[in-house]
FIBALUM-958141 format. One record per residue (C-alpha): residue number from 1; residue in three letters; y, x, z. Coordinates in steps of 0.1 Angstrom, whole numbers. Example, Ala and Ser with C-alpha at 12.3 -4.5 7.8 and 13.67 -1.06 7.14 Angstrom:
+-----+------+-------+-------+-------+
: seq : type :     y :     x :     z :
+-----+------+-------+-------+-------+
:   1 :  ALA :   -45 :   123 :    78 :
:   2 :  SER :   -11 :   137 :    71 :
+-----+------+-------+-------+-------+
//
This chain:
+-----+------+-------+-------+-------+
: seq : type :     y :     x :     z :
+-----+------+-------+-------+-------+
:   1 :  MET :  -908 :  -423 :  -918 :
:   2 :  SER :  -905 :  -443 :  -950 :
:   3 :  GLY :  -934 :  -429 :  -970 :
:   4 :  SER :  -971 :  -428 :  -963 :
:   5 :  LEU :  -998 :  -402 :  -960 :
:   6 :  ASN : -1034 :  -401 :  -970 :
:   7 :  LYS : -1049 :  -368 :  -958 :
:   8 :  ILE : -1082 :  -360 :  -941 :
:   9 :  MET : -1095 :  -327 :  -928 :
:  10 :  LEU : -1132 :  -323 :  -920 :
:  11 :  ILE : -1155 :  -295 :  -908 :
:  12 :  GLY : -1192 :  -303 :  -912 :
:  13 :  HIS : -1226 :  -296 :  -926 :
:  14 :  LEU : -1240 :  -306 :  -959 :
:  15 :  GLY : -1266 :  -333 :  -956 :
:  16 :  ASP : -1280 :  -326 :  -990 :
:  17 :  ASP : -1275 :  -303 : -1020 :
:  18 :  VAL : -1246 :  -309 : -1043 :
:  19 :  LYS : -1255 :  -334 : -1071 :
:  20 :  ILE : -1234 :  -329 : -1103 :
:  21 :  HIS : -1228 :  -350 : -1134 :
:  22 :  HIS : -1213 :  -336 : -1165 :
:  23 :  PHE : -1192 :  -357 : -1189 :
:  24 :  GLU : -1189 :  -354 : -1227 :
:  25 :  GLY : -1153 :  -342 : -1226 :
:  26 :  GLY : -1163 :  -311 : -1205 :
:  27 :  GLY : -1154 :  -325 : -1171 :
:  28 :  SER : -1178 :  -328 : -1141 :
:  29 :  ILE : -1180 :  -346 : -1108 :
:  30 :  GLY : -1201 :  -334 : -1078 :
:  31 :  ARG : -1211 :  -354 : -1048 :
:  32 :  PHE : -1227 :  -345 : -1015 :
:  33 :  PRO : -1229 :  -360 :  -980 :
:  34 :  LEU : -1211 :  -342 :  -951 :
:  35 :  ALA : -1221 :  -347 :  -915 :
:  36 :  THR : -1196 :  -343 :  -886 :
:  37 :  ASN : -1207 :  -345 :  -850 :
:  38 :  GLU : -1190 :  -356 :  -818 :
:  39 :  SER : -1206 :  -347 :  -785 :
:  40 :  TYR : -1199 :  -361 :  -750 :
:  41 :  THR : -1215 :  -366 :  -717 :
:  42 :  LYS : -1221 :  -401 :  -702 :
:  43 :  LYS : -1204 :  -402 :  -668 :
:  44 :  ASP : -1229 :  -426 :  -653 :
:  45 :  THR : -1261 :  -408 :  -663 :
:  46 :  GLY : -1249 :  -373 :  -671 :
:  47 :  GLU : -1268 :  -375 :  -704 :
:  48 :  LYS : -1254 :  -355 :  -733 :
:  49 :  VAL : -1249 :  -377 :  -764 :
:  50 :  THR : -1242 :  -365 :  -800 :
:  51 :  GLU : -1230 :  -389 :  -826 :
:  52 :  THR : -1231 :  -381 :  -863 :
:  53 :  GLU : -1207 :  -396 :  -888 :
:  54 :  TRP : -1216 :  -393 :  -925 :
:  55 :  HIS : -1189 :  -388 :  -952 :
:  56 :  ASN : -1193 :  -392 :  -990 :
:  57 :  ILE : -1176 :  -361 : -1005 :
:  58 :  VAL : -1164 :  -359 : -1041 :
:  59 :  VAL : -1154 :  -327 : -1059 :
:  60 :  ARG : -1143 :  -325 : -1096 :
:  61 :  ASN : -1145 :  -300 : -1125 :
:  62 :  LYS : -1142 :  -263 : -1115 :
:  63 :  VAL : -1145 :  -271 : -1077 :
:  64 :  ALA : -1177 :  -291 : -1085 :
:  65 :  GLU : -1192 :  -261 : -1103 :
:  66 :  ILE : -1183 :  -237 : -1075 :
:  67 :  CYS : -1198 :  -260 : -1049 :
:  68 :  LEU : -1230 :  -264 : -1070 :
:  69 :  LYS : -1233 :  -227 : -1073 :
:  70 :  TYR : -1227 :  -217 : -1037 :
:  71 :  LEU : -1235 :  -247 : -1014 :
:  72 :  SER : -1268 :  -260 : -1002 :
:  73 :  LYS : -1281 :  -284 :  -976 :
:  74 :  GLY : -1271 :  -273 :  -941 :
:  75 :  ASP : -1242 :  -251 :  -951 :
:  76 :  ARG : -1209 :  -255 :  -931 :
:  77 :  ILE : -1177 :  -262 :  -950 :
:  78 :  TYR : -1140 :  -271 :  -942 :
:  79 :  ILE : -1125 :  -296 :  -966 :
:  80 :  GLU : -1091 :  -313 :  -971 :
:  81 :  GLY : -1087 :  -343 :  -992 :
:  82 :  LYS : -1078 :  -380 :  -996 :
:  83 :  ILE : -1097 :  -411 :  -985 :
:  84 :  LYS : -1105 :  -434 : -1015 :
:  85 :  THR : -1123 :  -467 : -1016 :
:  86 :  ARG : -1141 :  -474 : -1049 :
:  87 :  LYS : -1153 :  -508 : -1060 :
:  88 :  TRP : -1185 :  -512 : -1082 :
:  89 :  LYS : -1210 :  -538 : -1093 :
:  90 :  SER : -1245 :  -538 : -1079 :
:  91 :  GLU : -1276 :  -546 : -1101 :
:  92 :  ASP : -1274 :  -582 : -1089 :
:  93 :  GLY : -1238 :  -585 : -1101 :
:  94 :  SER : -1222 :  -586 : -1066 :
:  95 :  ASP : -1191 :  -564 : -1058 :
:  96 :  ARG : -1199 :  -534 : -1037 :
:  97 :  TYR : -1175 :  -509 : -1021 :
:  98 :  THR : -1179 :  -473 : -1011 :
:  99 :  THR : -1154 :  -450 :  -992 :
: 100 :  GLU : -1153 :  -414 : -1004 :
: 101 :  ILE : -1134 :  -382 :  -996 :
: 102 :  ASN : -1118 :  -367 : -1027 :
: 103 :  VAL : -1115 :  -330 : -1020 :
: 104 :  ASP : -1082 :  -311 : -1027 :
: 105 :  GLN : -1090 :  -279 : -1009 :
: 106 :  PHE : -1120 :  -263 :  -993 :
: 107 :  THR : -1133 :  -232 :  -975 :
: 108 :  PHE : -1169 :  -222 :  -971 :
: 109 :  LEU : -1175 :  -214 :  -935 :
: 110 :  ASN : -1211 :  -202 :  -938 :
: 111 :  THR : -1235 :  -206 :  -967 :
: 112 :  LYS : -1270 :  -193 :  -973 :
: 113 :  LYS : -1263 :  -183 : -1009 :
: 114 :  ILE : -1232 :  -162 : -1001 :
: 115 :  SER : -1250 :  -146 :  -971 :
: 116 :  GLU : -1278 :  -137 :  -994 :
: 117 :  SER : -1253 :  -123 : -1020 :
: 118 :  GLN : -1236 :  -101 :  -993 :
: 119 :  ASN : -1270 :   -88 :  -981 :
: 120 :  SER : -1280 :   -78 : -1016 :
: 121 :  ILE : -1246 :   -62 : -1022 :
: 122 :  ASN : -1248 :   -42 :  -990 :
: 123 :  GLU : -1284 :   -31 :  -997 :
: 124 :  ASP : -1275 :   -17 : -1032 :
: 125 :  PRO : -1253 :    14 : -1028 :
: 126 :  LYS : -1241 :    12 : -1064 :
: 127 :  THR : -1224 :   -22 : -1058 :
: 128 :  GLU : -1213 :   -16 : -1022 :
: 129 :  ASN : -1175 :   -19 : -1030 :
: 130 :  GLN : -1177 :   -47 : -1055 :
: 131 :  ASP : -1162 :   -81 : -1047 :
: 132 :  LEU : -1183 :  -113 : -1046 :
: 133 :  PRO : -1180 :  -134 : -1078 :
: 134 :  PHE : -1155 :  -160 : -1065 :
+-----+------+-------+-------+-------+
//
């Protein structure tokens, strides 16, 4: 294979609510931490161990607005994206690096806000057949 590939797929839980920043030109960027877990049993002790890996997730523009509206801490999401390492200067002037996942596609697996919307739609007979707003 002569080319290269930068693709990541994650299923995890939000570690915090989506934080969004709006730009003057109308664009926006959203960020949130995503936790993925790996569980295994130690052979020598039989102890079950769960290790958590944290990922810095970045969403832009319309996707950022959708995530802000529907996601909250603890929600489960599937994302596809690219790994990017960004360089920045700290307050003391030293170079710092952070690795982020820039999202291309996503699917909400379960969210509190959508569940609440579905419950209120099902309780109101006038809106029973209406679609959710996304």
